[in-house]
Structures are given as C-alpha cells and as structure tokens.
N, C-alpha and C positions, 0 to 999 in steps of 0.2 A: 183376344175373344172378347167383342162388346155386347154388354147386356141390357136390357132398358131396364128402367128401375122404376119401381113406381110404389103407390102408398099401398098397401092390400086394402081389399075389400071381402065383402061375405060369400062370393063365389070363387075367393081363393083359399079356403077353407079346407075343400079337401085335397086339394096339394100341398096343402102345408102340416095338414095329416098325415098324407104319407110321409111326407120328409120329413118330420118330427121320431115317427114310429119307426125308417130306417134308423136315426140316429139311436133310437131308443137301443135296439137290435147290435147295434156297431157296439153296444158295455162299456164306453169310454168318453161318451158326449155330452150325457146328460145324465144323472142319478134317479130318473125316471128307469123303471124297470118292467113296465106294462107296458102294453100299448097303449094310447091316448084313443078316444073317439071324435067323432065332428064334431059332435054337440060339444064335449070338453074342448077342443079349440075353437070351437065357435065363444063360447065364454068368455075363455082367453082373449078372442079380437077384442070383443067385446069391449074389456080391459084399459082397450087401448086409447085411448084418445086420437086421432091422428095430428093435432095441435099440438099435442104435450108430450105423447109417448107412443112414436108413430111402429109401424109393425111397416116392414118392407119389404116389395118381391123383386125376386132380379128374373126377368123372361126371357128367353130365346125361340123367336114364333111363335111365339104364343102360348109355348112352353114353362111352367114356372121351374124354373133352375134348382133358384136354393128362396130364403127368405133370414130377415134382420129384427130382430125386435130393441127397444129402447123401451123399458119399464122404470117404473117409478122405481126409487130406494125408500123404504117405509113409509107410503103414503102416509095422508095425513098430517107428520111430523114435517112442518114448515121449514124449518132451517135446513132442511135436507131437501125442497125443492127445483132445486139448480145439480143436482146428484142423479144419472140413473145408470142401467145396471145394461148393456147391450148380448145378445143373443143373439148367433148365426147359424145356422147348419143350410146344408147342401144337399141336392139331389142325387143320388150314388151315383147315377150317369154322368152327372159332371164333376164329379171330386177334380181336384187336380189343376180346374179349368178356370183358377183366378175367378172364379164366382165368386169366392168366402173374401176376395180381397176388394172386388168391383164392391160391397154390398159396406162390408166394415167400411171403406174409402167412403162410398158414399153417404154412410150414418154420420161421420163425425164432421162432415163437412157441414150436411143438415144440424145437427145437434146443438150449434149457438144460436143458430134461428129462431129455435122451439126453447131456449132458456136453458138448456142444461153448457155447466161449466165444469165438470166433471164426469167421466163417463170410466167406467169398468166391467170387467165381466169374473164370473166365476167357475172355473172349469174344473173338471177334474185332470189328477198330478200326473196320472198315463196318458195323455191326450196330447202328444210332441206337434201336432200339424196344428192346435188353437195356440198355444203356444209360440211357436214361432210365425204364424201370423198376427198375434197381436203386437209382438216385434217388431213387425217391419211395419207395423205402421209406430213407433215406439212407446206403448204402453208397457211398462215396469211393473216387475210384482212387487205388489204391495203388502201380502201377508200368505199366510200359509195354514192350513186344519190338517194335519198329520191323520190318516186310517179315519174319518168322520164316516167316512161312507161305505157299506157293505154291499157288495156283490155277490151274492150266494158263499158268505164264507170268505171271498176274498176283499181287503179293506184296502180304500184308496183316499187318496186326501182331497181338498180342495184347494184350489190356487184363485189368487187375487192378484187380478190385472188390471192395471189404472192407467187413466190417461187424463190429464190435468189440459180443456181445450182453450186457447185462443179467445177470448172474449171482445 
C-alpha cells in the first residue's frame, strides 16, 4: 500500500495524540505510562521546526495512519546539530501494513536535506517490532541500558539504534 507522506500541521494534532495514546496503551512502544493530551502534543509539535526537525504524517484517503518525528538531540549543543532522534508510531488499525516502513524510509531520505548526518532511535528492549523495522533500514544497535524503565514493577531496558547517513 502506498501512503502519502507530508509534514504535519496543527490540524493533525488530534490524530497524532490518538496514535501516541494507542502506543502508550501497548506498554512496549514508549516510556510514557499515562495518556497525553492534545495540548501536550500541540506543544511538542511546536518544538519541531519543519525545516530542521520535522514531523511527518502518513495518510491514506485523508486518514492519518501514522507519524514520524525527527527530534533534536541535546538542543543547544552545537557540536550535535547534525544528530537527531527518530521516533515513529502507527495507528492500531494500520499496523503491519508498511506504514512504519514508509515513514522511516521517507525520513532517512529527507534527513540529509535538513542537515542530519546521524540518526538514532531509542526503544524499549521488549519491542521486537521496532528492532526489526530499524534493522530493515540498516540501523545497528549502538547501546543498551538494562532495566532503566519501570512499568509497575516490570523493568525493561532501552536500546539505542543508530544509522550514519550518506551526505
């Protein structure tokens, strides 16, 4: 299936919020444990300048099927200006339909145009789907922080996956 991918706008915030809250409910897709509000996501989107750290949405017939963000790594530290974190989330009705792949592929293709040379993802180590998706695009495991996240007594680690981009 082919998705239209575009830069997110304020009108996408309700869909982005819904998708992120679905990820929170999964328990292995983010370290947030309580739902976020549209106001929270509006402030988050405002931190993502489209020309430097965009948020992309995937659409299928005017339905937002997922989104991907490119976030600054340690903002304000100039030596790290060419490094960014990628995050991606897919609506529960569209998982397993290549939405995540389309978003990650798009982001990788666009990053050199916005000056990103190194892209990394931080994921929970109990999320094999994200590991497989990242490895599909040649990301490699660069680090592991064991048992740093606590979900009501269940501890899981953080994996760091990285990709050095061609510029």
